[in-house]
N, C-alpha and C positions, 0 to 999 in steps of 0.2 A: 267964766267957765274954763278957759285955758289955764288960769292960775290954779283952780281947783284940780283939774286933771293932772297938772304937773305935780301938785302936792301929793295926790294919790299914787302917782307913778313912783315918786321917791319913797313913799311908804311901802309900796309893794316891793321895790328894789331892796330896801333895808330890812324889812320884817318878814315878808312872805316868801319871796323867791329863794333866799338861802335855806329857809326851813323846808320848802317843797323839794328842793334838790336833795337835802339830807334825808327826807322822808321817802324819796323815790328809791333809795338804796334799801330802806327798811321794808318797803312794799315787796321787793324781790325776795327778801328773807322770810317775812312773816305773812304776807298777803293782806296786812291791815291797810285800810284805805287811808289816803292822805287827808281828805276832808271827812270829818267824823261827827256823828251826832253827839249831843251833850252827854247822853247816858253812857257813852263809851268809857268815860273816866268816872262815872257815878252809877255803877250797875245796880246798887241797892237804893237809889234815890228816886222815889216815885215822881217827884216834880221834874226831874231831868228827862224822864220819859215823855212828858207832856209838852216839852219845849220843841217847837219845830221852826222857829224863826231865828235861832242862834246856831252856830256850828263851831267846831274846832278844826284848826289846821294842826294836825298832830295832836299831842296830848296837852300842849302848853300854851297854845294861842287860841283864845276864845274870841269869836267875832259876833257882834250883835248889831246888824245893820238896821237902819230905820227904813221900814218898808211902806209906811203910809205917806202918801203925797202930802206935802205941806207941813209935816210934823218936824219938830226939832227936839224931840225927846222920845224916850221909849222905856218900857219896863224891861229890866234885865234880871235874869236868874244866874247866880254864881254858885256852882256846886261846892262841896266841901274843899277847903284849902285856902291858901293865901293868894289873893289876886291883886295885881298891880295894873293901874291904868294911868293915863296922864293926869287924872284928877285925884289920884290917891291910891291907898291900899285898902283892901277889904278882906274880911275873913268870912268865908262861906261855910255852910250854905246860907244864902241870903238873897232877898229880892231888893233890887234897886228900883224904886218907883220914880217915874218921870225923870230918868237920867238924861241930862242935857246933852244933845249932840248937834252941833252947828252944821250948817249946810256943807262946809268944807272939812268935815270930820267924819270918822267912822268910829263907833264904839268898839274898842278891842281891849282885851285884858290878857296879861301874861300870868301864868300859874308859877308862883315863886315858892 
C-alpha cells in the first residue's frame, strides 16, 4: 500500500499539481473550472454528455478511475482528438472496452 501511495504521489506531483497551478490562473481570468466534465471539450458529442465516471483536469488531461471494487479494467470513452496514454496512442472518438488498469495504476490520457 505504501509503495502504491508513493507512486500516486509522484504521479500527482509530475502530472497534476503543475497543471492545477497553471489552471488556477486561468480560473481567475475565465471562471472555467479546473476539474471539468468530458463534454467541456466535446460540446456536440452526445456520448460525452452521458459519461459521468471520467473527468478532465483542464482540457488536456483525461482521467478515468476504476470505481468498481475488485476490478482491474474499465470501459473508457475518448472524445474527438488524439489521445496518448502509457499503453499507446488513440484517435477519438472511440470507446476502449475493458481497458486494463492494474491496482497501482490510474487510467489517464493526454490530449495531443
